[in-house]
N, C-alpha and C positions, 0 to 999 in steps of 0.2 A: 504494500500500500504506500502511496506517495503522501507527501506532507499536506497538499491541499485536501486530499480525501480524508485524512485524519482530522484536519481542522474542521472540515464540513461535518464529520460525525460528532465531534465535540460540540459544535454550535447547534446541531440538530438535537443533541441530548439536552443541552441547556434550554433550548426553546421548548422541548417537550415538558421539561420540569416547570417552566414558566406557565405553559398552557394548563398543566395540571393544577397549579396553584390558582390560576384564574378561574378555572372551572369549579374548583372547591369554593372559592369566594362567591361565585355566582350562585352556587347551591345554598350557601349561608344566607345570601340576600333573598333568595326565593322563599326560604322558610320563615322570613320575618312576617309580622302581622300587618304592617303598613302596605297598602296597595302600591304606592309609588316605589317603595324599596323593592317589592317583588318585581315590578316592571323593570327596574334597573337590573335586577338579577337575570331576568329573561333576556334582556338586551345584551348583558355581558356574556351570555352563552355563545353568542355569535362570534366573538373574538377567538375563542379556542377552535371553533369549527373552521373559520377562515385560516387561522394559523396552521392547523393540522393539514388542511388542503394545500397551502403554500409549501409546507415542509415536504409533503409527499411529492409534489410536482418538482421541487428543486432536487431532492435526493434521487428521484427517477432520472432527471436530466444528468446529474453527476455520474450515476452508474452507467447510463447508456453512453455518454460521451467518453468515459474512461474505457469502456469496452471497445469502442471504435478506435480510440488512440492505441490501445494494446494490439488490436488487429493490424493497424497501420505499421506499428513497430515490428510485428512479426514478419510483415512483408518487406521490411527494410525501407519503407517509404516515408517514415517519420522525419520531418525536417530537423536538421541539426541546428541548434542555436549556438553556433561557434562565434557569435559576435560578442563584444564585451558586455559585462553586466555592471549594474550599479552596486553600491555598497550594500544595499538591501537585498541583493541577489536577483533583482528583476533585470530583464533584458534592457540594454541601452536603446532607447526609443529611436535615436537618430540612425543607429546601425540597423535596427529592425526595419525602419522605413525604407532603407536602401534595398533590403532584400524583398520587400513587399511586392513590387511589380512582377517578380518571378512567379509568385504564387497566384497573382491575379491573372497573369497571362495563361498559366496552366489551366485555370478554371475557365477562361474564355474559350480555350480549345476543346474542352469537354465539360459542358455545364451539367451533365447528368451523372457525373462521377462523385460519389460520396467522398472519395479520397481527396479529390481536388477541393471540395467544399471544406473538409476538415482541416486540410493544410492551410487554406485561406483563413479559417477561423483561428488557427494557432498563430498565424501571421498577424491578424488583427489584434489578438491578445498581446503579442510581443510589442506591438506598436502602442498599446495602452488603450485601444478602443474596445472596451468590454461589451458594449451594446451590440456592435456589429459582429464581434467574435461569437457571442451567444447566438445571434441570428444565423451566422454561417454554420455553426455546429448543429443547430436545430435542423437546418436544411440538410446537412450531412446525415443526421439520424433518420430523417424522413426518407431520404434516398436509399439509405442502407436497409430500412424496413421494407421498401418496395422491391429490393433485389433479392 
């Protein structure tokens, strides 16, 4: 298991504990005699439901994207990040941006390849564009599921 996956599991565990406490507090409010307090308790039940849904969606995304990354690594097609890193261990954004057109061009050649989409997502991530990275990885997952 890699460091980001371990961090995600720790955060998911902390969120699950928080949601359990929130649900417990909602139950306490629902048992009160005042109607307004009971209404607040019922409204508070919505938060753990939404939190649990978000947790499941994000963990599913993490597991599926890691599965694709491992498959790409087994095929020897995982991009190497041999460019310099910052003190925090992240890719140097300027160096990553110089490598980005290579992955963008590979995607333009075959837009139906989940491998090209995943490599583009990794390139976006190295450039610091997390929103587009997640979009590209989601596209790779969808294409992988179709194949």
